[in-house]
N, C-alpha and C positions, 0 to 999 in steps of 0.2 A: 824448457826447464831441464830436460835430460841432457841437452848440450852443455849447459852451464855446470852440471854436476861434477864432471871430472876436474874442472878448474877450481871449484869450491873444495873438493876433496884434496886437491894439491895444496891449496892455501892452508887448509886445516892441518894436513900432515907436515907442512913446512913450519907452521907456528908451533906444532907439537915438538918437532925436531929441535927447534931453536929455543924452546922453553918460554914461548910467548903466549901459549894458550892458557886462558883463564876464564873463570865464570864469575860474573858479578851477582852474587846471591847473599842476602843477609839472613842470618839464622832466625832471628825473632822479629821480622819486619812487620808481621801482622799482629795487631793488638790482641786478637783472640789467642794467639800462641803464647804471648807474654802472660795473659790472664790465666791460661791453663797451667803454665809452669808455676806461677805464683801460688795458685790454689793448691797445686800438688805439693809444693814445698811446705806450705802452711799446714796441710793435713799430715804430712810426714812428721813435722816438728811437734804438732799436737799429740800425735800417737806416741812419739818418743817420750815426750814429757809425761804423758799419762802412764806409760809403762814404768818410767823411772820413779815417779811418785808412788806407784803401786808397789814396786820393789822396796822402796824406803819404808813404806807403811808396814809391809810384812816384816821387815827387819826390826822395826820399832815395836811391833806387837809381839814378836817372838822373844824379845830381850827381857830379861828379868832384872829387877832392881829399879833404880832411879828414884827420884824424889816422889813422895806420894802426895796426890792431890786430896784424896780422902782414903779411908782405910781399904777400900776395894779397888781403887784405880790409881795407877802410877802416872806420872807425867809423860813417860814414854808411851804408854798405852793411849793416853789422851791425844798426843801428837800423832800416833799411828792411825787412830780412827779418823782424825781430821784429814790426814793425808790420803787415807783410803777414800773418803768422800770426794776430795779434789781429783784423785785419779779416776774415779767412776764418772765424774762430770766431764773430764777431758776426753775419756774414751767414748762416752755416749755422744758427745758433740761430734767426734770424728765419724762415728757410726751413723748418726742422723744425716750428716752431710753426704756420706757415701751412698746411703740407701734412699735419699730424697730424689724424686724424679727431676730430670733436668728442666730448666725453665725455658 
């Protein structure tokens, strides 16, 4: 094995010198890697959507005016409270997935 080592090193350096050295490796060949990446992107998108709807809810709740649904609540406030519930559900869904023990 040690006798063949200089010959192999010579072939490797020759291939490196001529630009023929390469590796055959696929990035997401394993299904577990693809599943992990898909789950990660899914959780990031859910967190982003939850934060965006939360910000929209705060903007709608802090705005004054708008058509009134009844004398105490305007349409903007009603939409704001609904978006706040949607935001809480999305964020809680992300948190449950994060803190759930692995299967």
